[in-house]
Phi, psi and omega in degrees: 000134180287141177294135179299129178092350179262129176214177183302319181297316179295319180297315182291321177298317178293321178296320179297319177295321179294321177300316179294327179284314189261334185114148184302322183259012189229040175227159183230165176294328177299315178295321179296316179299317178299316180300324181273353179073034179228170174279149181305320181300330180295331179297327184290352171286345186236337182224160179274335180161190185297326179299317178294319179299313179299318179298316181289328174296316178298316178297320177298314181297317177299315180298316179299311182295318178300315180299317180295317180292319178299316179296323182295327183262355181302131177066017181238158179227154172042240187302318179297316179296317182296317180295314180296321178297313182297319179295317180295320179300309181295319180299316178298313181298323179290318183281337184226059188300324181282323175292325176300320177299325178296324178292313183295326183279359181304319184295337179272357179290149175267004177268111184299319180295321179293317176302315181299325181297334180297337179294342178299328179287329182281330185307311180295328178294314180298319179300320178292315181297330179292346179283346180265163182279069182242142170281173187300317181296315178298319180299317180295310181300312184290325178291325175298315179298319179298312179298319179295320179295315179298312182296316180299317179298312181300315181295315180294322178296315180295327180285353175099009175285180176065046181262004183298127178286351183276352182215127179292130184295323178297320178294324177299315180296314179297322178293323177298315180292320177299325176298319176296318178301317179301312180298313183297328180282352180267349179281140178225000000 
């Protein structure tokens, strides 16, 4: 019998918090059950196992990041939208480093539906890039570079690089995005 008040949504929300505490690759169903105050076997009334939990955590993270990026670009255009999107992306990764890893690892999943969900994060980026005078091929190449630049910056920052006291890290990030704006505005 399922515990009253326990459902898949509550389990995944608790799992997401546990992921942030323990690490994306370092939590177990036993720890999740303990966090929820139930026996591990009770979780199986609501989920099939750790694989389902990991998939749903990834879907949750994609949904969160997509929502944040969509909100960041709402009512904005071109350079303003691109800067706000980039700041929101980095902010999410900084505040949710382990959930961010769940988004990044989607492409290595063997679940086709889960891989496809990762495109939700790309959609707002593509919409902003479509505002510039780019043909389809240029848009794809430049958006890939942009996504790589944001991810690379976030990863290097988390790894402890960028410690120079002579340059503010936020300004470095903004200058990188401003460089992209400069490039995008030069295409005709």
